[in-house]
VMD Tcl script that builds the backbone (N, CA, C; Angstrom):
set m [mol new atoms 495]
animate dup $m
set s [atomselect $m all]
$s set {name element resname resid chain x y z} {
  {N N MET 1 A -6.684 -5.460 -17.846}
  {CA C MET 1 A -5.427 -5.522 -16.728}
  {C C MET 1 A -4.198 -4.875 -17.079}
  {N N LYS 2 A -3.548 -3.546 -16.643}
  {CA C LYS 2 A -2.253 -4.164 -16.584}
  {C C LYS 2 A -1.390 -4.492 -15.614}
  {N N ASN 3 A -0.105 -5.203 -16.496}
  {CA C ASN 3 A 1.091 -5.763 -15.600}
  {C C ASN 3 A 1.945 -5.068 -15.876}
  {N N THR 4 A 2.273 -4.494 -14.400}
  {CA C THR 4 A 3.885 -3.691 -14.133}
  {C C THR 4 A 4.094 -4.733 -13.280}
  {N N GLY 5 A 5.340 -5.713 -13.879}
  {CA C GLY 5 A 5.542 -6.212 -13.291}
  {C C GLY 5 A 5.082 -7.438 -12.550}
  {N N THR 6 A 5.029 -7.623 -11.183}
  {CA C THR 6 A 4.274 -8.784 -10.326}
  {C C THR 6 A 3.250 -7.829 -10.178}
  {N N LEU 7 A 3.173 -6.487 -9.973}
  {CA C LEU 7 A 2.075 -5.667 -9.813}
  {C C LEU 7 A 0.710 -5.935 -11.198}
  {N N LYS 8 A -0.507 -6.244 -10.690}
  {CA C LYS 8 A -1.504 -5.931 -11.360}
  {C C LYS 8 A -2.139 -5.299 -11.678}
  {N N ILE 9 A -2.738 -3.894 -12.199}
  {CA C ILE 9 A -4.100 -3.263 -12.238}
  {C C ILE 9 A -5.103 -3.788 -12.840}
  {N N ALA 10 A -5.904 -3.356 -12.483}
  {CA C ALA 10 A -7.134 -3.302 -13.103}
  {C C ALA 10 A -8.471 -2.414 -12.915}
  {N N THR 11 A -8.814 -1.922 -13.349}
  {CA C THR 11 A -9.735 -0.605 -13.249}
  {C C THR 11 A -11.520 -1.662 -13.916}
  {N N PRO 12 A -11.930 -2.473 -12.836}
  {CA C PRO 12 A -13.166 -3.096 -13.069}
  {C C PRO 12 A -14.646 -2.303 -13.146}
  {N N ALA 13 A -14.399 -1.259 -12.723}
  {CA C ALA 13 A -15.569 -0.290 -12.654}
  {C C ALA 13 A -15.381 1.011 -13.237}
  {N N ASP 14 A -15.633 2.007 -12.929}
  {CA C ASP 14 A -15.971 3.500 -13.598}
  {C C ASP 14 A -14.970 4.330 -12.596}
  {N N ARG 15 A -15.031 3.662 -10.982}
  {CA C ARG 15 A -14.906 4.132 -9.737}
  {C C ARG 15 A -13.441 3.600 -9.354}
  {N N GLU 16 A -13.394 2.806 -9.802}
  {CA C GLU 16 A -12.194 1.839 -8.928}
  {C C GLU 16 A -10.794 1.962 -9.851}
  {N N ILE 17 A -9.616 1.519 -9.061}
  {CA C ILE 17 A -8.770 0.485 -9.263}
  {C C ILE 17 A -8.418 -0.429 -8.014}
  {N N VAL 18 A -8.131 -1.483 -8.970}
  {CA C VAL 18 A -7.886 -2.674 -7.927}
  {C C VAL 18 A -5.932 -3.406 -8.215}
  {N N MET 19 A -5.301 -3.628 -7.682}
  {CA C MET 19 A -4.217 -3.331 -7.674}
  {C C MET 19 A -4.059 -4.653 -6.526}
  {N N THR 20 A -3.214 -5.678 -7.515}
  {CA C THR 20 A -2.906 -7.432 -7.108}
  {C C THR 20 A -1.461 -7.421 -7.227}
  {N N ARG 21 A -0.977 -7.783 -5.733}
  {CA C ARG 21 A 0.236 -8.458 -5.759}
  {C C ARG 21 A 0.709 -10.452 -4.722}
  {N N ILE 22 A 1.754 -10.565 -5.535}
  {CA C ILE 22 A 1.575 -12.004 -4.984}
  {C C ILE 22 A 3.152 -11.845 -3.973}
  {N N PHE 23 A 3.017 -11.838 -2.746}
  {CA C PHE 23 A 4.461 -12.033 -2.410}
  {C C PHE 23 A 5.117 -13.494 -1.762}
  {N N ASP 24 A 5.896 -13.305 -1.590}
  {CA C ASP 24 A 6.388 -14.627 -1.084}
  {C C ASP 24 A 6.824 -14.769 -0.016}
  {N N ALA 25 A 5.861 -14.714 1.008}
  {CA C ALA 25 A 6.022 -14.709 2.435}
  {C C ALA 25 A 4.707 -15.173 2.889}
  {N N PRO 26 A 4.787 -15.423 4.235}
  {CA C PRO 26 A 3.597 -15.961 5.296}
  {C C PRO 26 A 2.669 -14.264 5.371}
  {N N ARG 27 A 1.452 -14.575 5.484}
  {CA C ARG 27 A 0.550 -13.335 5.649}
  {C C ARG 27 A 0.624 -12.832 6.755}
  {N N SER 28 A 0.888 -13.063 7.837}
  {CA C SER 28 A 1.107 -12.246 8.960}
  {C C SER 28 A 2.675 -11.719 9.016}
  {N N LEU 29 A 3.474 -11.769 8.214}
  {CA C LEU 29 A 4.887 -10.974 7.773}
  {C C LEU 29 A 4.379 -9.655 6.919}
  {N N VAL 30 A 3.277 -10.121 5.906}
  {CA C VAL 30 A 2.827 -8.826 4.713}
  {C C VAL 30 A 2.171 -7.855 5.697}
  {N N TYR 31 A 1.648 -8.238 6.755}
  {CA C TYR 31 A 0.359 -7.751 7.389}
  {C C TYR 31 A 1.122 -6.554 8.234}
  {N N ASP 32 A 2.295 -6.995 8.952}
  {CA C ASP 32 A 2.690 -6.654 9.731}
  {C C ASP 32 A 3.744 -5.072 9.094}
  {N N ALA 33 A 4.189 -5.679 7.412}
  {CA C ALA 33 A 4.671 -4.596 6.557}
  {C C ALA 33 A 3.686 -3.871 6.752}
  {N N PHE 34 A 2.402 -3.785 6.512}
  {CA C PHE 34 A 1.329 -2.950 6.370}
  {C C PHE 34 A 0.979 -2.238 7.520}
  {N N THR 35 A 0.923 -2.668 8.522}
  {CA C THR 35 A 0.435 -1.843 9.490}
  {C C THR 35 A 1.451 -1.085 10.768}
  {N N LYS 36 A 2.962 -1.296 10.554}
  {CA C LYS 36 A 3.850 -1.407 11.646}
  {C C LYS 36 A 5.069 -0.287 11.078}
  {N N PRO 37 A 4.410 1.046 11.635}
  {CA C PRO 37 A 5.301 2.061 10.986}
  {C C PRO 37 A 7.042 1.939 10.892}
  {N N GLU 38 A 7.786 1.082 11.853}
  {CA C GLU 38 A 8.942 1.048 11.909}
  {C C GLU 38 A 9.722 -0.011 10.586}
  {N N LEU 39 A 8.507 -1.044 9.978}
  {CA C LEU 39 A 8.115 -1.304 8.843}
  {C C LEU 39 A 7.906 -0.748 7.653}
  {N N VAL 40 A 7.011 -0.298 7.663}
  {CA C VAL 40 A 6.274 0.292 6.536}
  {C C VAL 40 A 7.542 1.902 5.810}
  {N N LYS 41 A 8.108 2.313 7.171}
  {CA C LYS 41 A 9.320 3.483 6.782}
  {C C LYS 41 A 9.764 2.679 5.585}
  {N N ARG 42 A 10.170 1.359 5.917}
  {CA C ARG 42 A 11.257 0.511 5.384}
  {C C ARG 42 A 11.049 0.261 3.651}
  {N N TRP 43 A 10.209 0.395 3.112}
  {CA C TRP 43 A 9.423 0.214 2.065}
  {C C TRP 43 A 8.598 1.225 1.431}
  {N N LEU 44 A 7.710 1.562 1.598}
  {CA C LEU 44 A 6.591 2.853 0.995}
  {C C LEU 44 A 7.297 3.988 0.255}
  {N N GLY 45 A 6.837 3.358 -0.524}
  {CA C GLY 45 A 7.427 4.741 -1.614}
  {C C GLY 45 A 8.424 4.541 -3.107}
  {N N PRO 46 A 8.340 4.817 -4.038}
  {CA C PRO 46 A 9.357 4.361 -5.040}
  {C C PRO 46 A 10.739 4.422 -4.347}
  {N N HIS 47 A 11.403 3.751 -5.040}
  {CA C HIS 47 A 13.013 3.939 -5.141}
  {C C HIS 47 A 13.591 5.588 -5.012}
  {N N GLY 48 A 14.408 6.455 -3.849}
  {CA C GLY 48 A 14.924 7.393 -4.004}
  {C C GLY 48 A 14.068 8.182 -3.073}
  {N N TRP 49 A 12.679 7.992 -2.691}
  {CA C TRP 49 A 11.985 8.063 -1.816}
  {C C TRP 49 A 12.311 7.759 0.018}
  {N N SER 50 A 11.928 8.778 0.624}
  {CA C SER 50 A 12.061 8.458 2.213}
  {C C SER 50 A 10.734 9.007 2.879}
  {N N LEU 51 A 10.529 8.130 4.166}
  {CA C LEU 51 A 9.555 8.747 4.368}
  {C C LEU 51 A 9.609 9.077 5.917}
  {N N THR 52 A 9.272 10.856 5.586}
  {CA C THR 52 A 9.960 11.865 6.819}
  {C C THR 52 A 8.389 11.893 7.801}
  {N N VAL 53 A 7.407 11.377 7.502}
  {CA C VAL 53 A 6.258 10.975 8.514}
  {C C VAL 53 A 5.379 9.738 8.346}
  {N N CYS 54 A 5.589 9.163 9.173}
  {CA C CYS 54 A 4.691 7.800 8.712}
  {C C CYS 54 A 4.766 7.582 10.466}
  {N N GLU 55 A 3.129 8.026 10.404}
  {CA C GLU 55 A 2.462 7.734 11.497}
  {C C GLU 55 A 0.942 6.590 11.646}
  {N N ILE 56 A 0.538 5.307 12.317}
  {CA C ILE 56 A -0.800 4.583 11.783}
  {C C ILE 56 A -0.875 4.452 13.742}
  {N N ASP 57 A -2.277 4.833 13.962}
  {CA C ASP 57 A -3.534 4.403 14.828}
  {C C ASP 57 A -4.341 3.466 14.264}
  {N N LEU 58 A -3.687 2.325 14.452}
  {CA C LEU 58 A -4.388 1.433 13.983}
  {C C LEU 58 A -5.269 0.542 14.879}
  {N N ARG 59 A -6.690 1.546 14.569}
  {CA C ARG 59 A -7.735 1.240 15.691}
  {C C ARG 59 A -9.151 1.826 14.592}
  {N N VAL 60 A -10.442 1.565 14.522}
  {CA C VAL 60 A -11.275 1.574 13.785}
  {C C VAL 60 A -11.327 3.138 14.336}
  {N N GLY 61 A -11.155 3.972 13.535}
  {CA C GLY 61 A -11.461 5.923 14.405}
  {C C GLY 61 A -10.030 6.200 13.919}
  {N N GLY 62 A -8.811 5.485 13.863}
  {CA C GLY 62 A -8.053 5.836 14.103}
  {C C GLY 62 A -7.145 6.415 13.033}
  {N N ALA 63 A -6.625 7.472 12.966}
  {CA C ALA 63 A -5.979 7.883 11.979}
  {C C ALA 63 A -4.356 7.232 11.111}
  {N N TYR 64 A -3.879 7.482 10.213}
  {CA C TYR 64 A -2.941 7.019 9.801}
  {C C TYR 64 A -2.338 8.533 9.031}
  {N N ARG 65 A -1.354 9.016 8.672}
  {CA C ARG 65 A -0.108 10.084 8.385}
  {C C ARG 65 A 1.094 9.946 7.451}
  {N N PHE 66 A 1.009 9.724 6.485}
  {CA C PHE 66 A 2.497 9.637 5.322}
  {C C PHE 66 A 2.833 11.190 5.156}
  {N N VAL 67 A 3.976 11.318 5.099}
  {CA C VAL 67 A 4.728 11.774 4.079}
  {C C VAL 67 A 5.810 11.301 3.271}
  {N N GLY 68 A 6.270 11.715 2.145}
  {CA C GLY 68 A 7.121 11.025 1.130}
  {C C GLY 68 A 8.077 12.203 0.881}
  {N N ARG 69 A 9.419 12.029 1.550}
  {CA C ARG 69 A 10.023 13.087 0.365}
  {C C ARG 69 A 10.617 12.269 -0.612}
  {N N VAL 70 A 10.477 13.147 -1.957}
  {CA C VAL 70 A 10.896 12.608 -2.986}
  {C C VAL 70 A 12.464 13.416 -3.666}
  {N N PRO 71 A 13.443 12.535 -4.231}
  {CA C PRO 71 A 14.495 13.235 -4.738}
  {C C PRO 71 A 14.219 14.581 -5.033}
  {N N GLY 72 A 15.000 15.071 -4.207}
  {CA C GLY 72 A 15.055 16.777 -5.444}
  {C C GLY 72 A 14.157 17.510 -4.011}
  {N N GLY 73 A 13.776 16.781 -2.659}
  {CA C GLY 73 A 13.623 17.432 -1.652}
  {C C GLY 73 A 12.109 18.062 -1.271}
  {N N SER 74 A 11.158 17.545 -2.319}
  {CA C SER 74 A 9.726 17.966 -2.391}
  {C C SER 74 A 8.885 16.945 -1.607}
  {N N ASP 75 A 7.910 17.377 -1.187}
  {CA C ASP 75 A 6.861 16.202 -0.132}
  {C C ASP 75 A 5.669 16.175 -0.652}
  {N N LEU 76 A 5.251 14.641 -0.467}
  {CA C LEU 76 A 3.643 14.259 -1.083}
  {C C LEU 76 A 3.033 13.979 0.286}
  {N N GLY 77 A 2.198 14.108 0.930}
  {CA C GLY 77 A 1.962 13.738 2.080}
  {C C GLY 77 A 0.031 13.301 1.738}
  {N N TRP 78 A -0.295 12.444 2.723}
  {CA C TRP 78 A -1.465 11.826 2.532}
  {C C TRP 78 A -2.055 11.086 4.073}
  {N N GLY 79 A -3.328 10.659 3.870}
  {CA C GLY 79 A -3.756 10.567 5.002}
  {C C GLY 79 A -4.996 9.835 5.014}
  {N N GLY 80 A -5.119 9.289 5.866}
  {CA C GLY 80 A -7.102 8.462 6.169}
  {C C GLY 80 A -6.771 8.168 7.431}
  {N N VAL 81 A -8.668 7.818 7.308}
  {CA C VAL 81 A -8.685 7.190 9.033}
  {C C VAL 81 A -9.211 5.768 8.460}
  {N N TYR 82 A -8.930 4.665 9.700}
  {CA C TYR 82 A -9.336 3.648 9.451}
  {C C TYR 82 A -10.786 3.021 9.842}
  {N N ARG 83 A -11.489 2.228 8.743}
  {CA C ARG 83 A -12.877 2.430 9.351}
  {C C ARG 83 A -13.289 0.459 9.564}
  {N N GLU 84 A -12.444 -0.184 9.120}
  {CA C GLU 84 A -12.636 -1.588 9.405}
  {C C GLU 84 A -11.530 -2.070 9.201}
  {N N ILE 85 A -11.726 -3.097 10.465}
  {CA C ILE 85 A -10.290 -3.639 10.888}
  {C C ILE 85 A -10.178 -4.954 10.871}
  {N N VAL 86 A -9.957 -5.489 10.359}
  {CA C VAL 86 A -9.901 -7.474 10.869}
  {C C VAL 86 A -8.269 -7.974 10.575}
  {N N PRO 87 A -8.083 -7.709 11.707}
  {CA C PRO 87 A -6.540 -8.510 11.831}
  {C C PRO 87 A -5.900 -9.190 10.968}
  {N N LEU 88 A -4.702 -9.060 10.227}
  {CA C LEU 88 A -4.130 -10.113 9.389}
  {C C LEU 88 A -5.397 -10.554 8.009}
  {N N GLU 89 A -6.705 -10.135 7.730}
  {CA C GLU 89 A -7.334 -10.346 6.983}
  {C C GLU 89 A -7.839 -9.040 5.950}
  {N N ARG 90 A -8.208 -7.817 6.955}
  {CA C ARG 90 A -9.083 -6.792 5.737}
  {C C ARG 90 A -8.583 -5.812 7.126}
  {N N ILE 91 A -8.473 -4.174 5.828}
  {CA C ILE 91 A -8.477 -2.899 6.558}
  {C C ILE 91 A -8.960 -1.957 5.480}
  {N N VAL 92 A -10.480 -1.558 5.909}
  {CA C VAL 92 A -10.833 -0.514 4.740}
  {C C VAL 92 A -10.685 0.857 5.672}
  {N N HIS 93 A -9.899 1.808 5.073}
  {CA C HIS 93 A -9.616 3.187 5.485}
  {C C HIS 93 A -9.850 4.005 4.248}
  {N N THR 94 A -10.020 5.238 4.644}
  {CA C THR 94 A -10.257 6.785 3.498}
  {C C THR 94 A -8.879 6.965 3.162}
  {N N GLU 95 A -8.734 7.346 2.063}
  {CA C GLU 95 A -7.275 8.156 1.586}
  {C C GLU 95 A -7.355 9.422 1.202}
  {N N SER 96 A -6.727 10.241 1.460}
  {CA C SER 96 A -6.668 11.196 0.634}
  {C C SER 96 A -5.080 11.934 0.615}
  {N N PHE 97 A -5.163 12.330 -0.988}
  {CA C PHE 97 A -3.448 12.989 -0.653}
  {C C PHE 97 A -3.820 14.935 -0.515}
  {N N ASP 98 A -2.857 15.052 -0.168}
  {CA C ASP 98 A -2.393 16.752 0.245}
  {C C ASP 98 A -3.189 17.589 -1.056}
  {N N ASP 99 A -2.422 17.310 -2.234}
  {CA C ASP 99 A -2.211 17.938 -3.157}
  {C C ASP 99 A -3.333 17.562 -4.457}
  {N N TYR 100 A -4.079 16.737 -3.856}
  {CA C TYR 100 A -4.855 16.235 -5.117}
  {C C TYR 100 A -6.288 15.800 -4.880}
  {N N PRO 101 A -7.434 16.227 -5.578}
  {CA C PRO 101 A -9.317 16.124 -5.178}
  {C C PRO 101 A -9.370 15.219 -4.496}
  {N N GLY 102 A -10.507 14.989 -3.620}
  {CA C GLY 102 A -11.221 13.904 -3.420}
  {C C GLY 102 A -10.766 12.958 -2.495}
  {N N GLU 103 A -11.370 11.999 -1.950}
  {CA C GLU 103 A -11.068 10.991 -0.848}
  {C C GLU 103 A -11.213 9.294 -1.796}
  {N N ALA 104 A -10.344 8.687 -1.696}
  {CA C ALA 104 A -10.910 7.492 -2.220}
  {C C ALA 104 A -11.185 6.429 -0.839}
  {N N LEU 105 A -11.787 5.298 -0.849}
  {CA C LEU 105 A -12.158 4.417 0.100}
  {C C LEU 105 A -11.471 3.215 -0.588}
  {N N ALA 106 A -10.458 2.996 0.444}
  {CA C ALA 106 A -9.156 1.535 0.441}
  {C C ALA 106 A -9.474 0.029 0.678}
  {N N THR 107 A -10.118 -0.789 0.363}
  {CA C THR 107 A -10.313 -1.696 1.165}
  {C C THR 107 A -9.288 -2.925 0.776}
  {N N SER 108 A -8.056 -3.041 1.717}
  {CA C SER 108 A -7.141 -4.130 1.841}
  {C C SER 108 A -7.407 -5.383 2.641}
  {N N VAL 109 A -7.386 -6.192 1.207}
  {CA C VAL 109 A -7.316 -7.922 1.851}
  {C C VAL 109 A -5.771 -8.535 1.553}
  {N N TRP 110 A -5.861 -9.361 2.574}
  {CA C TRP 110 A -4.707 -10.340 2.636}
  {C C TRP 110 A -5.127 -12.047 2.199}
  {N N VAL 111 A -4.712 -12.604 1.606}
  {CA C VAL 111 A -5.097 -14.045 2.038}
  {C C VAL 111 A -3.623 -14.976 1.317}
  {N N GLU 112 A -3.505 -16.010 2.366}
  {CA C GLU 112 A -2.474 -16.752 2.609}
  {C C GLU 112 A -2.825 -18.401 1.857}
  {N N GLN 113 A -2.055 -18.459 1.055}
  {CA C GLN 113 A -1.702 -20.022 0.581}
  {C C GLN 113 A -0.799 -20.285 0.189}
  {N N ALA 114 A -0.341 -21.367 1.005}
  {CA C ALA 114 A 0.553 -22.359 0.336}
  {C C ALA 114 A 2.279 -21.611 0.929}
  {N N GLY 115 A 2.171 -20.990 1.990}
  {CA C GLY 115 A 2.918 -19.750 2.253}
  {C C GLY 115 A 3.189 -18.940 1.281}
  {N N LYS 116 A 2.350 -18.213 0.769}
  {CA C LYS 116 A 2.545 -16.974 -0.270}
  {C C LYS 116 A 0.686 -16.349 -0.076}
  {N N THR 117 A 1.422 -14.836 -0.100}
  {CA C THR 117 A 0.412 -13.840 0.354}
  {C C THR 117 A 0.003 -12.815 -0.979}
  {N N THR 118 A -1.605 -13.342 -0.958}
  {CA C THR 118 A -1.706 -12.593 -2.059}
  {C C THR 118 A -2.421 -11.139 -1.453}
  {N N PHE 119 A -2.107 -10.039 -1.530}
  {CA C PHE 119 A -2.509 -8.241 -1.614}
  {C C PHE 119 A -3.010 -8.450 -2.368}
  {N N THR 120 A -4.139 -7.879 -2.331}
  {CA C THR 120 A -5.347 -6.965 -2.633}
  {C C THR 120 A -5.959 -5.419 -2.544}
  {N N CYS 121 A -5.460 -4.617 -2.738}
  {CA C CYS 121 A -6.374 -3.435 -2.884}
  {C C CYS 121 A -7.015 -2.776 -3.860}
  {N N THR 122 A -8.533 -2.645 -2.895}
  {CA C THR 122 A -9.218 -2.042 -4.038}
  {C C THR 122 A -9.682 -0.351 -3.602}
  {N N LEU 123 A -9.694 0.570 -4.774}
  {CA C LEU 123 A -9.926 1.987 -4.085}
  {C C LEU 123 A -10.983 2.889 -5.055}
  {N N LEU 124 A -12.055 2.632 -4.114}
  {CA C LEU 124 A -13.508 3.358 -4.263}
  {C C LEU 124 A -13.022 4.970 -4.614}
  {N N PHE 125 A -12.657 5.451 -5.727}
  {CA C PHE 125 A -12.735 7.063 -5.869}
  {C C PHE 125 A -14.339 7.880 -6.105}
  {N N PRO 126 A -14.375 9.332 -5.092}
  {CA C PRO 126 A -16.179 10.006 -5.760}
  {C C PRO 126 A -16.123 9.807 -7.136}
  {N N SER 127 A -15.387 10.088 -7.861}
  {CA C SER 127 A -15.497 10.127 -9.478}
  {C C SER 127 A -15.002 9.194 -10.469}
  {N N ARG 128 A -15.291 8.949 -11.743}
  {CA C ARG 128 A -14.634 8.370 -12.826}
  {C C ARG 128 A -13.476 9.412 -12.949}
  {N N GLU 129 A -13.766 11.335 -12.940}
  {CA C GLU 129 A -12.565 11.871 -13.248}
  {C C GLU 129 A -11.521 12.045 -12.302}
  {N N ILE 130 A -11.659 11.707 -11.178}
  {CA C ILE 130 A -10.985 11.498 -9.957}
  {C C ILE 130 A -9.680 10.318 -9.894}
  {N N ARG 131 A -10.587 9.281 -10.604}
  {CA C ARG 131 A -9.887 7.775 -10.677}
  {C C ARG 131 A -9.153 8.079 -11.806}
  {N N ASP 132 A -9.153 8.615 -12.636}
  {CA C ASP 132 A -8.773 9.078 -14.119}
  {C C ASP 132 A -7.494 9.762 -13.770}
  {N N ALA 133 A -7.909 10.557 -13.176}
  {CA C ALA 133 A -6.864 11.848 -12.778}
  {C C ALA 133 A -5.523 10.961 -11.602}
  {N N VAL 134 A -5.396 10.046 -10.974}
  {CA C VAL 134 A -5.367 9.135 -10.031}
  {C C VAL 134 A -3.974 8.612 -11.116}
  {N N ILE 135 A -4.895 7.598 -11.863}
  {CA C ILE 135 A -3.968 6.969 -13.011}
  {C C ILE 135 A -3.266 7.784 -13.665}
  {N N ASN 136 A -3.575 9.346 -13.879}
  {CA C ASN 136 A -2.531 9.788 -14.722}
  {C C ASN 136 A -1.003 10.299 -13.948}
  {N N THR 137 A -1.670 10.022 -13.109}
  {CA C THR 137 A 0.273 10.551 -12.198}
  {C C THR 137 A 1.097 9.557 -12.113}
  {N N GLY 138 A 0.602 8.376 -13.108}
  {CA C GLY 138 A 1.987 7.421 -12.831}
  {C C GLY 138 A 2.016 6.630 -11.379}
  {N N MET 139 A 0.762 6.706 -11.354}
  {CA C MET 139 A 0.574 6.064 -9.753}
  {C C MET 139 A 1.081 4.573 -9.861}
  {N N GLU 140 A 1.238 3.751 -10.913}
  {CA C GLU 140 A 1.041 1.918 -11.016}
  {C C GLU 140 A 2.505 1.939 -10.986}
  {N N HIS 141 A 3.519 2.766 -11.472}
  {CA C HIS 141 A 4.726 2.624 -11.428}
  {C C HIS 141 A 5.470 3.197 -10.143}
  {N N GLY 142 A 5.172 3.870 -8.874}
  {CA C GLY 142 A 5.219 4.662 -7.600}
  {C C GLY 142 A 4.969 2.674 -6.830}
  {N N ALA 143 A 3.870 2.314 -7.583}
  {CA C ALA 143 A 2.979 1.306 -6.394}
  {C C ALA 143 A 3.878 0.114 -7.380}
  {N N ALA 144 A 4.342 -0.371 -7.723}
  {CA C ALA 144 A 4.968 -1.042 -8.209}
  {C C ALA 144 A 6.335 -1.265 -7.660}
  {N N GLU 145 A 7.309 0.118 -7.753}
  {CA C GLU 145 A 8.436 -0.284 -6.728}
  {C C GLU 145 A 8.362 -0.075 -5.629}
  {N N SER 146 A 7.270 0.629 -4.694}
  {CA C SER 146 A 7.038 0.074 -3.233}
  {C C SER 146 A 7.036 -1.248 -3.088}
  {N N TYR 147 A 6.000 -1.818 -3.971}
  {CA C TYR 147 A 5.557 -3.145 -4.093}
  {C C TYR 147 A 6.910 -4.194 -4.115}
  {N N ASP 148 A 8.173 -3.699 -5.175}
  {CA C ASP 148 A 8.982 -4.363 -4.781}
  {C C ASP 148 A 9.986 -4.374 -4.192}
  {N N ARG 149 A 9.949 -3.146 -3.541}
  {CA C ARG 149 A 10.705 -2.696 -1.963}
  {C C ARG 149 A 10.424 -3.806 -1.078}
  {N N LEU 150 A 8.900 -3.706 -0.654}
  {CA C LEU 150 A 8.375 -4.432 0.327}
  {C C LEU 150 A 8.828 -6.145 0.003}
  {N N ALA 151 A 8.606 -6.286 -1.160}
  {CA C ALA 151 A 9.424 -7.978 -1.766}
  {C C ALA 151 A 10.807 -8.010 -1.359}
  {N N GLU 152 A 11.641 -7.116 -1.137}
  {CA C GLU 152 A 13.170 -7.115 -0.784}
  {C C GLU 152 A 12.964 -7.085 0.410}
  {N N LEU 153 A 12.200 -6.215 1.317}
  {CA C LEU 153 A 12.209 -6.526 2.740}
  {C C LEU 153 A 11.728 -7.410 3.412}
  {N N LEU 154 A 10.559 -8.141 3.013}
  {CA C LEU 154 A 9.556 -9.648 3.442}
  {C C LEU 154 A 11.108 -10.474 3.169}
  {N N ALA 155 A 11.849 -10.949 2.186}
  {CA C ALA 155 A 12.607 -11.872 1.726}
  {C C ALA 155 A 13.758 -11.864 2.961}
  {N N SER 156 A 14.406 -10.695 3.227}
  {CA C SER 156 A 15.530 -10.323 4.010}
  {C C SER 156 A 15.295 -10.730 5.447}
  {N N ARG 157 A 13.986 -10.456 6.055}
  {CA C ARG 157 A 13.153 -10.576 7.280}
  {C C ARG 157 A 12.694 -12.473 7.140}
  {N N LEU 158 A 12.671 -12.997 6.156}
  {CA C LEU 158 A 12.680 -14.334 6.134}
  {C C LEU 158 A 13.709 -15.291 5.788}
  {N N ASP 159 A 15.248 -14.541 5.523}
  {CA C ASP 159 A 16.324 -15.252 5.396}
  {C C ASP 159 A 16.921 -15.117 6.755}
  {N N ARG 160 A 16.808 -13.713 7.580}
  {CA C ARG 160 A 16.625 -13.623 8.739}
  {C C ARG 160 A 16.339 -14.866 9.759}
  {N N ALA 161 A 15.447 -14.761 9.613}
  {CA C ALA 161 A 14.795 -15.410 10.648}
  {C C ALA 161 A 15.352 -17.396 9.879}
  {N N ALA 162 A 15.052 -17.702 8.953}
  {CA C ALA 162 A 15.810 -18.881 8.567}
  {C C ALA 162 A 17.081 -19.226 9.188}
  {N N SER 163 A 17.849 -18.062 9.399}
  {CA C SER 163 A 19.158 -18.303 9.920}
  {C C SER 163 A 19.473 -18.221 11.335}
  {N N GLN 164 A 18.734 -18.269 12.095}
  {CA C GLN 164 A 17.913 -17.868 13.192}
  {C C GLN 164 A 17.590 -19.177 14.065}
  {N N ASP 165 A 17.482 -20.278 12.755}
  {CA C ASP 165 A 16.700 -21.467 13.290}
  {C C ASP 165 A 17.836 -22.332 13.323}
}
mol reanalyze $m
mol bondsrecalc $m
mol representation Tube
mol addrep $m
């Protein structure tokens, strides 16, 4: 298991990547940050990125589409289709990138305990070769930075809520 800051990444099977991160926030806030475009735009992507496209049709059979602009102006696009949605608990969707081969099946799970939420995303790839190609892109650094940005967003939302009490 690779530990990238507070993001843990494992490859428990030939075709899988499992990412786990604990957020110091209730599940409802974390889930919203993954499913509401106005929030996703504020954290998805490493530092210096911006999302120029952030479309989410959160229903079974609905699609999502993201395009991230990297520093220097090039774009990275990806998207997929939602296959299963259990609000606040679990989402299963496909994921494919415009410039990389293959489609992954992503299973995201949110579990809250004592006010903290453990987020686990399991990516299942069509082959070990595609999984390894994804790992070799340095995806763990981008994911770790994204989740750090999400943790900052969640903290600011919690601080704002506490100051309004």
